[in-house]
C-alpha positions in Angstrom: 167.3 146.7 201.8 169.0 144.7 204.5 170.7 141.4 203.6 171.0 140.3 207.2 169.9 136.8 208.1 169.3 135.9 211.7 169.5 132.3 213.0 167.8 132.3 216.4 169.0 129.1 218.0 171.7 127.2 216.2 171.3 123.5 216.9 172.0 120.9 214.3 169.3 122.0 211.8 169.9 125.7 211.9 173.7 125.2 211.8 173.2 122.8 208.8 171.4 125.6 206.9 173.9 128.2 208.0 176.8 126.1 206.9 175.2 125.4 203.5 174.6 129.1 202.9 178.2 130.0 203.8 179.5 127.2 201.6 177.4 128.5 198.8 178.9 132.0 199.0 176.6 133.9 201.4 178.6 136.7 202.9 179.3 135.7 206.5 179.1 139.3 207.6 175.4 139.2 206.8 174.8 136.3 209.2 174.0 136.6 212.9 173.3 133.5 215.1 172.1 133.3 218.7 172.9 130.5 221.1 172.7 130.0 224.9 176.3 129.5 225.8 179.4 131.6 225.2 181.4 128.5 224.4 179.0 127.6 221.6 179.1 131.2 220.2 182.9 131.1 220.1 182.7 127.7 218.4 180.4 129.0 215.6 182.4 132.2 215.2 185.6 130.1 214.7 183.9 127.6 212.4 182.2 130.1 210.2 184.7 133.0 210.2 183.0 136.4 209.8 179.6 135.6 211.2 178.3 137.2 214.4 177.4 134.8 217.2 175.7 136.1 220.4 175.4 134.1 223.6 172.3 134.5 225.7 174.3 134.2 229.0 176.2 137.3 228.0 173.4 139.2 226.2 169.9 138.2 227.7 168.1 140.0 224.8 170.3 138.4 222.1 167.3 137.1 220.1 165.9 140.6 219.8 169.3 142.1 219.0 169.7 139.6 216.2 166.2 140.0 214.8 166.3 143.8 214.7 167.3 145.0 211.2 167.3 141.5 209.7 165.5 140.8 206.4 165.0 137.1 207.3 164.7 135.6 210.8 165.0 131.8 211.0 163.6 130.2 214.2 165.6 127.1 215.1 164.7 126.3 218.7 162.8 123.2 219.8 159.1 123.1 218.7 157.9 123.7 222.3 159.8 127.0 222.4 158.8 128.5 219.0 155.8 130.4 220.1 157.6 132.0 223.1 160.5 132.9 220.8 158.2 134.5 218.3 156.5 136.6 221.0 159.9 137.6 222.4 161.2 139.0 219.1 157.9 140.6 217.9 158.9 144.1 219.1 162.1 143.9 217.0 160.4 143.0 213.7 159.5 145.3 210.9 156.3 144.5 208.8 158.6 143.2 206.0 160.7 140.9 208.1 160.2 137.4 206.9 160.0 134.9 209.8 161.0 131.4 208.8 160.4 128.4 211.1 162.4 125.1 210.7 160.7 123.5 213.7 158.9 120.3 213.0 155.2 120.1 213.9 154.7 123.9 214.5 151.9 125.0 212.2 151.7 128.2 210.3 148.6 129.2 212.3 150.4 128.6 215.6 153.3 130.7 214.4 151.2 133.5 213.0 149.2 133.7 216.2 152.4 134.4 218.2 153.6 137.2 215.8 152.3 140.7 215.0 149.2 140.7 212.7 150.3 140.6 209.0 153.8 139.3 209.7 155.1 137.3 206.7 155.7 133.7 207.7 157.2 130.7 205.9 157.2 127.2 207.4 160.1 125.0 206.2 161.3 121.5 206.8 165.0 121.1 206.0 167.3 118.1 206.6 170.8 118.0 207.9 172.6 117.4 204.5 171.9 121.1 204.0 175.2 121.6 205.8 177.0 120.2 202.7 174.7 121.9 200.2 172.9 118.6 199.6 169.8 119.1 201.7 166.2 119.1 200.9 164.3 122.1 202.1 160.5 122.4 201.8 158.8 125.8 201.9 155.1 126.5 202.7 154.1 130.2 202.7 151.8 131.7 205.4 148.8 133.8 205.0 150.6 137.1 204.6 153.7 136.0 202.6 153.9 137.5 199.2 155.2 135.6 196.1 158.2 137.8 196.1 159.0 137.1 199.7 158.6 133.4 199.1 161.0 133.6 196.2 163.5 135.5 198.3 163.6 132.6 200.8 163.7 130.0 198.0 166.7 131.7 196.5 168.3 132.0 199.9 167.9 128.3 200.7 169.1 127.0 197.3 172.6 127.4 198.6 171.8 124.6 201.0 170.3 122.1 198.6 167.1 121.3 196.7 164.1 123.6 197.5 160.6 122.3 197.1 157.3 124.1 197.7 154.5 122.0 199.2 151.2 122.8 200.8 151.3 122.8 204.5 149.1 119.7 204.8 151.9 117.7 203.1 154.6 118.8 205.5 154.3 115.9 207.9 154.5 113.4 205.0 157.6 115.2 203.6 159.1 115.3 207.1 158.7 111.5 207.3 160.7 111.0 204.1 163.3 113.8 203.8 163.3 115.3 207.3 163.9 112.0 209.1 165.3 110.3 206.0 169.0 110.9 206.7 168.6 108.9 209.9 167.2 106.0 207.9 170.3 106.0 205.6 172.5 106.1 208.7 170.5 103.3 210.2 171.0 101.2 207.0 174.7 101.8 207.2 174.8 100.7 210.8 172.9 97.5 209.9 175.2 96.8 207.0 178.2 97.2 209.2 176.8 94.9 211.8 176.0 92.3 209.1 179.6 92.5 207.9 180.9 91.8 211.4 178.6 88.8 211.6 180.1 87.5 208.4 183.6 87.7 209.9 184.8 91.2 208.9 186.8 93.3 211.3 184.6 96.0 212.9 186.6 98.9 211.5 186.6 97.5 208.0 182.9 96.7 208.1 182.1 100.3 209.1 184.3 101.6 206.3 182.6 99.4 203.7 179.1 100.3 204.8 179.8 104.0 205.1 181.5 104.4 201.7 179.0 102.2 200.0 176.0 104.1 201.2 177.7 107.4 200.5 178.7 106.3 197.0 175.2 105.1 196.2 173.9 108.5 197.3 176.2 110.2 194.8 174.8 107.9 192.1 171.3 108.8 193.1 172.2 112.5 192.9 173.1 112.3 189.2 170.5 114.1 187.0 167.6 111.9 186.0 168.7 109.0 188.3 166.0 106.6 189.1 166.3 104.4 192.3 164.5 101.4 190.7 166.6 101.5 187.5 169.9 101.8 189.5 168.9 98.8 191.7 168.1 96.7 188.7 171.4 97.6 187.0 173.3 95.9 189.8 170.9 93.0 190.3 172.0 90.2 188.0 169.6 87.3 187.4 170.4 84.4 189.8 173.2 86.5 191.3 174.1 87.4 194.9 172.4 90.7 194.9 169.2 89.2 193.6 169.2 86.7 196.4 169.7 89.5 199.0 166.9 91.7 197.5 164.6 88.7 197.4 165.3 88.0 201.1 164.6 91.7 201.9 161.2 91.4 200.1 160.4 88.2 201.9 161.1 89.8 205.2 158.9 92.7 204.4 161.5 95.5 204.3 159.4 97.8 202.0 156.4 97.5 204.3 158.6 98.1 207.4 160.0 101.3 205.9 156.5 102.5 204.9 155.3 101.8 208.5 158.2 103.7 209.9 157.5 106.7 207.7 153.8 106.6 208.7 154.7 106.5 212.4 157.0 109.5 211.9 154.2 111.5 210.1 151.7 110.5 212.8 154.0 111.6 215.5 154.5 115.0 213.9 150.7 115.4 213.8 150.5 114.5 217.5 153.1 117.1 218.4 151.2 119.8 216.5 148.1 119.0 218.5 150.0 119.0 221.8 151.5 122.4 220.9 148.1 123.8 220.0 
């Protein structure tokens, strides 16, 4: 049985998964990635020594080449291009090839309609910390995916982080929290750095403080059994400075603002799905 994994399209999300798998010990010789430009192929081959990277400008049928003989094919192009890519590689697939989509808003039904009848399909929603082996990757099996095939992909992705199985109807909500979530954390770090500048800190120092504080808090949250509420309370002394800051955040409606942002992200994912349909 082939161990080959094909990454069709290697933007930030597919590269994050690829990097996480290599970091976790996946044999680079079992990995093939397709990209548009020769420069990008050379960059990936140098960064992840031992993988095969094929550029479309040199090999126009690079996606079919990569898909042929692969056990798992991971589609990582923009959502609008997923159906066309699925149709393009269909002749190269075997009935047992597992096709995995990391594209936001592309439904299982849309993907299955573009592939040969009976093709095993799994819809996933990863996030970029997968590159460091600290991602969150959801999996939602399609109509023809067997429990064994689903477990195969779960085992594969565990090298990139925490794998959770969710029904497809919950993917948009999950995407709004974990898929987009790293950007929220980076946004917080940006805001903290700007606040530090307003308080008189040098820009470089303010960025350093914000970056390391958010990263350090993330490590604490990653400890087994860590609870965000308990951790917050542990550093919020009565009548202290942190309590005053948290009270101000509550008065300004920060929890409601975050909830509204997540809802907007989920609604936008649903809109894109309709547009693609």
